[in-house]
C-alpha positions as CSV (number, residue, x, y, z in Angstrom):
1,M,0.0,0.0,0.0
2,R,2.8,2.4,0.9
3,H,4.6,1.8,-2.4
4,R,1.4,2.6,-4.3
5,I,1.0,5.9,-2.4
6,L,4.7,6.8,-3.1
7,A,4.3,5.9,-6.8
8,A,1.1,8.0,-7.1
9,A,2.8,10.9,-5.5
10,G,5.8,10.6,-7.7
11,L,3.7,10.4,-10.8
12,G,1.7,13.4,-9.7
13,A,4.8,15.5,-9.2
14,L,6.1,14.4,-12.6
15,L,2.9,15.4,-14.4
16,L,2.7,18.7,-12.6
17,G,6.3,19.6,-13.5
18,A,5.7,18.6,-17.1
19,G,2.5,20.8,-17.3
20,M,4.3,23.8,-15.8
21,A,7.2,23.4,-18.2
22,Q,4.9,23.2,-21.2
23,A,2.9,26.2,-20.1
24,H,6.0,28.5,-19.8
25,H,7.5,30.1,-22.9
26,G,11.0,28.9,-23.7
27,W,13.1,32.0,-24.4
28,G,15.0,30.1,-27.0
29,S,11.9,30.3,-29.1
30,Y,12.5,33.9,-29.8
31,D,14.9,35.3,-32.4
32,S,17.3,37.4,-30.3
33,T,19.4,38.3,-33.3
34,R,16.8,40.9,-34.5
35,T,15.2,43.5,-32.3
36,L,11.8,44.8,-33.2
37,T,10.2,48.1,-32.1
38,I,6.4,48.2,-32.3
39,D,4.1,51.1,-31.5
40,G,0.5,50.1,-30.7
41,V,-2.6,50.5,-28.7
42,I,-3.3,48.1,-25.8
43,Q,-6.4,45.9,-26.6
44,K,-6.0,43.4,-23.8
45,A,-3.8,43.2,-20.7
46,S,-2.9,40.7,-18.0
47,Y,-0.8,41.4,-15.0
48,E,-0.6,37.9,-13.6
49,N,2.1,35.2,-13.0
50,P,4.2,33.7,-14.5
51,H,4.4,36.9,-16.6
52,G,2.3,39.8,-17.8
53,M,0.9,39.9,-21.3
54,I,-0.6,42.6,-23.5
55,E,-2.2,42.5,-26.9
56,I,-1.5,45.5,-29.0
57,K,-2.9,46.7,-32.3
58,A,-0.2,48.2,-34.5
59,G,-1.7,49.4,-37.8
60,E,-3.5,46.3,-39.2
61,D,-1.4,43.9,-37.1
62,V,-2.3,42.5,-33.7
63,W,0.7,41.4,-31.5
64,E,0.7,39.3,-28.3
65,V,3.5,40.7,-26.2
66,V,5.0,38.7,-23.4
67,L,6.1,40.9,-20.5
68,A,8.0,40.3,-17.2
69,P,6.6,38.8,-14.1
70,P,4.3,41.2,-12.2
71,S,6.7,41.6,-9.2
72,R,9.5,42.7,-11.5
73,M,7.3,45.2,-13.4
74,Q,6.1,46.6,-10.1
75,N,9.6,46.9,-8.7
76,R,10.8,48.7,-11.8
77,G,7.9,51.2,-11.7
78,L,5.3,49.7,-14.1
79,P,2.1,49.2,-12.1
80,A,-0.9,47.3,-13.6
81,T,-2.7,50.6,-14.1
82,A,-0.1,51.6,-16.6
83,L,-1.2,48.8,-18.9
84,A,-4.8,50.1,-19.4
85,I,-6.7,49.2,-22.5
86,G,-6.6,52.1,-25.0
87,K,-3.1,53.3,-23.9
88,T,-0.5,53.7,-26.6
89,V,2.8,51.9,-25.9
90,T,6.1,51.2,-27.6
91,V,7.6,47.7,-27.0
92,V,11.1,46.6,-27.9
93,G,11.8,43.0,-28.1
94,Y,12.3,39.7,-30.0
95,Q,9.8,38.1,-32.3
96,H,8.8,34.4,-31.7
97,R,10.4,32.1,-34.3
98,T,7.2,30.3,-35.2
99,N,4.4,32.5,-33.9
100,K,5.2,35.7,-35.9
101,A,2.5,37.7,-34.1
102,E,4.2,37.2,-30.7
103,L,6.9,39.3,-29.2
104,R,9.0,38.9,-26.0
105,A,9.4,42.4,-24.7
106,E,12.8,43.6,-23.4
107,R,11.4,47.1,-22.6
108,I,8.2,49.0,-22.7
109,I,7.5,52.7,-23.0
110,V,4.3,54.0,-21.6
111,A,3.4,57.7,-21.3
112,G,7.1,58.6,-22.0
113,T,8.4,56.3,-19.2
114,T,10.7,53.4,-20.2
115,T,10.7,50.3,-18.1
116,E,13.4,47.6,-18.6
117,L,11.8,44.2,-18.3
118,R,14.7,41.8,-18.5
């Protein structure tokens, strides 16, 4: 009986770890050889772990922008209220290699204030 409990606990930990690893973006998936700068208007925003996200409309394009963890953004002076829908932002970062509409932001400029995210 004890062996079954230990085996079940081990399997549960393994599955949990695999799910968490799959849910997180691997930074190697982004093309760090080419920096993009995009100006756009925030359409959606999330200030939640493991990292914040915004969706911005830049001309006819819509970009999903991966930000830093909320604690880092807060510590560097970017509160959740700065990412309000309708605000114009500039993001500088790296495009995803396969999802061309996704950007990993290195910095964000909101209302003239630059926040380094990495």
